[in-house]
N, C-alpha and C positions, 0 to 999 in steps of 0.2 A: 387545809385541813385535812386529816387523815379518814380512813374508811372507804368503803366502796361507794358510798352513797353519792359522792360527787364526782366519780367516774364518768358518768354520762354526760355532764355538761364539758368536762375536762377533755374527752376523746372527741366530741363533737369539733370543740374548739382546736383541736390539734389537727384533725383530718379534713376539716371543710375548706381550708385554703388549697388544699390536693385537687380540689373540684372548682376551684377557680373563684372562690370566695372569699372575701376578706372580712374578719369578725371583729366585732367590738363587745367586749364583756362589761356589763353593768353589773358590779357586785357591791357588798358593803365592806367596809374596812374590817380587820381580824375580830369575828366575834369570840366569846366564850365559848370553848369547845373542850371536849376531854381528851381529844388527840389530834396531833399535827403531823403531817408528813412533808417536809420542806424539798424532799427530791420532787414532788409531783409538780412543783412551779416550773421547772426545767422543760415540762413538755409544752408548754405554751409556746406556740411558735412566735421566732422573733417577728417583730413589727405589729403583733397583735394590740390593740389598743384595749386596756383596762381602765374603766372609769370607776374609782372606787368612793365611796361616799359615807357620809356619817350613818350612825343608825342607833336607835336606843334598844340595848339589848338587855332583857330582863334577865338572862343567865348572868350576866357580869354583874350586874347590881345586886343580885342575889347573892353570889359569890363573895362580894364584898361585906355584905350585911353578916353572913355567916363566919367571915373570918378568913380574909386574905385573898389577894388576887386571884382570877382563874389561870388556867395554863395559857401559854402563850408560844408561839412558834419558837423552838429552839429550847423549851422548859423541858427539862430531863425528868422533873419530878413525877412520882407514880400518880398516872391519871386516874385511878381508882375512887379516891374521897370525892374528886370534884364530880365524876361521873355518877357517884351514888347520890350527892346533892341535886345534880340536875335531874336525876331521875325521880328523887322525891318530888321535887319543885314540878316536873312535868306532869306526873300523875294526880298531883293535888290540885294545882290551881290552873295548868296550863289550857286546857280546855273550856274552862269556867271564865277565864279573864281575857284570852287572847282570840279574837275573831279575825281573820280565818285562822291564825296560828301566831305563834311567838314571835315570828317575824315581822308582825304587823307595824312594829315600831320603825322599819325601814322605809315603809311605803312613801311618806311624803318627800323624802331624800332622793329616792329612786326616781320618782316622777318628775321632781323638779331637774334633776340631772338628765334624766332621759330625754326631756322635752328640748332642753338646751341643745343636746347632740343631734336631735332630729331636725331641728331648725335649720341646722347649717346645711342640709339636704344630704343626698348621696346614699340614702339607707333604703334599701329595697325591701326589708323584711325584719319583723321584730319575733322573736323567738323567746318564750317564757318556758321555764323548766321549773316542776316542783316534784317533790316537796323542797320548800315550804310553798303553800299555795298563795301566798302573799306575792310571790313573784308574778303570778296571771293577773292580780289586780293591778299590779304596775303596767302590765304590757297591755292590760284592757284600757287604762287610762291613757296611754301613749296612743293605742289605735283609736280611740274615739277622738282625741284632741288633733290628730293628724292624718287620719285615714291611711297609714303605711299599712300593708298587710301584715297580719299576724297569726301565728301558728302557736298552740298551746301544747306543751309535751307535758304528759302525766307519768311518772315513774310508779305512782300509788293512787289508789282511789281517794276521792274527796270526802264524801259523807260517808262511804261505806268503809272507811279505813279504822281497822281494830285498834291502831296506837291512838287515835283522835277521835274517840267517840263522842258526839255532843251529849253532854250531860244534860239536858233538859229537851223539850219539845220546842221552847223558845228558840234554844242553840241550834238544834236540828234544822228548824225553819230558815234562820240566816243563813246557815251554811249551804244549806240546800238551794237557796234563791241566789248565792254568790256563785255557787258551781254551775247552775243552770246558767247564769249570764255569761260566764265564761266561756261554756261550751257553745252557747247560741251566738255569740258575739265573733267568736275565734273565726278565722277564714279556713283554718286547718286545725285538726286535733291529732295527735301521735299518741301512742300508748306503748308500754313497755311489753305488754304481750297480747295475744288475742282476746282472752277472757276479759282482761280490763278495758280493752277497747270495745268490746261488745257489751260491756258493762255501762260504759260512758254513753255509748249509743242509745242503751234502754232508758238510761236515767234522763234522757233529753227527749227521748221518743223522736230521734232523728230519722227521716226516711231518707236521707240523701248519703249514702255511705261514702260517697267519693270525698266527703270532707275528713273521713276518718281513715287511719292507717296506723299500722305496727312497726314499731322501729324498737328491736330488742337492745338491750344495754351492753350485751355482746363482751369481748376480749379483744385485747390488743395485742396483734402478735410481736410487736416490738418488745414488748414488757416480757417476753419469752427469749428474746435474741441473745445466746451467749450464757442463758442461764442454766446453772448445774445445781442439782438437788443438795440440799444442805447434807453434812457429813454423813459417812457410812453408819448404817444401823442394821444390826443383825436381828433386832426385834420386831414382830409384827406390829405396824406402826398405824394407827387411827388418828386422822387430823381432821380439826374443825377449824375454820379460818372464819374469824367474824365475831360479833358480840350477841350473846344471847339475851335478847331485848324482849319484849311484851309478847311477841308473836312465836317465842321460840322457849318452849319449856324443857329445860335440860334433865330433868328428874328421871324420866323413863331410860333416857340414854344411858346415864350414870347406874341405875338399875338393872339394865340389860347387860353393861359390860360387867357389874358385879356378878351377875347370874353365871354368864359366861367363863368368868374366871373361877368362880367357887364350884364349877362342875367339874373343874379339873380337865376340860376339853380344849381349853386355852391355859397353858402354862402361865403363872403369874410373871416369871422372869423371862418369858418370850414376848411378852404385850407392853405397849404403852399407848396412852391416848394424850395427844398434843392437841392442847388449845392456844391457837394464836389469836390473841385479841384482848381487849380490857375486861374489867370484872373479875380480877383474880382471887380477891378475897371470897366473895360468895361461892366461887365455884371450888375454890380449897376447902371451903367449908362442906360443900355438898359432897365432895369425893372423899373426905375424912367420914361423912356420915354414911356413905355406900360402902366404905372399908377398901377403897382403890387408890387412896391418896399416894402411895407409893409409885403405883402405875401412871398416874396422871402428872404430866409436865404442862405447866402453865407459863407460855413464852412473854406473856404482856403484848402490847402492841408493838408492830415492827413496820417498819418503812416496807412499800409495797412490794418490791422485789425480792427484799429478805423473806417476806410472808409467802411469796410464791416459791420460794426455795424449799419452804416446810412442805408446801403441798406437792410438789415434784417428789419429794421423798417419801410421800405416804405409800402404804400399802392398800389402804382404803379411805377413801374421803367421806365425811360425813356432812349430809345435807338436811337439816333439820327445817320443819314447818309444823308448829302445833296446830291442833284443831282449834279453830276460832272462825267467827263471821269473816267472809272474805278470804278465807285461805287459800281457796283455789285459784285464787288471782295472783298468788305471791311468787315471784321468781326473783330472787335476789340476784344481785351481780355476782356474785361469788360462783353462781351456779355455772356461768359461761367459761369463767378461768378454770374450773374443775375439769370441764368438758374438754378444755383446751389442753390440760394438764396429761390427759390421756391416762388417768388412774382410774381404777374401780370407784363407783360412786353407790355409797348407802344412801337412799332417799328414806328418811322417816317423814312421812308427811300423808295427808289425805289425797285423794286423788284430785288432780288439778294440774296448773302449768308446770310446776317443777317435777313432778312424777311422769308427766305427758311428753316433755322435752327431753329427759333422760333415757325415757324407753325410745322415742324415735330415734335418738342417737346410739341406742344399744349400749349405753355405758355403766350400766348398773342396775340394782334391784330396788324396788320401793316396799317399805313395810310401814303398817300403821304407826303413828308417832307418839302413842300413848300405851304401845304393848311392848313391855320390856321383854317378854319371852321372845317375840317376833324378832326383836332387834338383838337378842342375844343368838337366836338361832342363825341369823343373817351374819354376826360377827364370826362364828364359829366354823360357818361355810366359807367366808373369805379367808379365814386362817387356814384351813385345809388347803384350799386351791395354792395358797402360797407354799404350804409345806411341801406341796405336790409339785412344785415348780411351774405352778399354771397361773400363779397370781397376776402376772402382766399381761396374759392374752384376753385383754378385754374385747378386742377386735372392734367393734364400734363403727359407725358409719362417719368417716373422716369428713368424707365431702358434705355431709349435713352439719357435722360440726363447724366447717368452714365457712359455712354462711353466716355464723354468729360473730365473726370478725367485725372489729369496728369499721375497717376500712370499708367492708360490704354493707355493714349498716347504714353508714354515713352516705354510701352511694344511694341506697334505697329513701333515705331522708332527703337528699337533694332531689332525686326524681320525683317525689311528693310536692317538695318544695315549688319545683319549676311547674308543677302542673297546677298548683295554686295560683301562682303569679301570673300564668298564662290564662287561666280562666277569667281573671281581672273581676272576681266578684266584689273588690272593693277599689275604686279608681287610686292612681298613683298620686300622690300628692306634688303639685308644683314644684318644679326644681329638682326633684329626685331623679338621678340618672338611672337609665334603664340598661346601660351596658355592662358588659362584665368588667371587672370583678364585680359581683353582687356583695353585698354587705349587710349581714344580719344583726340586730343587736340582741345579745343575750341576756337577758336579767336572770341571773342566778345566784342569790345570794350566799347559800350555803347547804350543804347537806344536812339532813336531820337524823 
């Protein structure tokens, strides 16, 4: 599948063998999803065992009911129609019907296959990755049944996730109980940033901080190897890579662009706004409403390296985090690729992880996400720097940026996993090999 959400699992599977670990991936067969990037499968190291199971997929069932199959790998149809259907379904019934999430139909199939694999011995660690949080329930079941040590990896919050707000107090109580059981039972917990790590510790009331660590999603240096920016461009180019989902309200950005252009401080024929991602039709309507349709380029979903070429060609990169509960914990995967690209970053976000990391790396400026005037002023300032020949002089702390490379983050994960295993909080099951190479089983059905 495409999108930045699955990179955290993919890149760990890629880099763990370089640190002496053998990896087995436990996942679902191809689900219904709005985008696929077949180029990513090439990054799974040769010899990696992939266990694919059946799964009841509500999105695939829904797609059939409303007329036609969902997109599949190799399908070149515009994904926007399916994306809008999925979004409507998710908003209307997702949190009501599916606990902990819409991947719960994978649970029995994954547990059965996982127990079969663990029974053969030789597995040192189970690593579950969310979202979806169903993966943690799979790992919890395997851990309880076999005693194999387990680390739970959180890319997003569970109960406090603004995309999956429990609709009733009963739903919240059930979700909270499940989250606490995962945080309590796991031998170790890793989170995508410090704020999320602290939130999970506070939610559990956990006094033993050595059970928790931070592993950033990071960027992969290999993805940039030999990569050149997309074609020459004389206009000042603002680029946003990703999808405007519930946490990202693009309206202030479009209004800010319109203000900057209508003021004449940025000539219209010297500017373009490039969006790399799905949801083209809603964004086209928004651009038309703001009066910037001619200056807006909607590329649609692109394979990862092609999307990175657009990022490298930018004069300014847009990182947007709208105000919402938990916004301070949000650090999207694209942030780290933006940092590696070395282009100036405009962060439209409240104070939080995204703005803090960009400030630490000295790679951009932050403005309020709901202030079109501040966004317009930041755009004009960036345009003036570029016009004066200072647009590429970001400077930045490249040593700090390099700390976010996937190779370094994987090394940190290995160090944490070795501490968990050495502590021996849970006994090793009979018959399990302890010599290297170690083997983790990674339940990771799909990005959300």
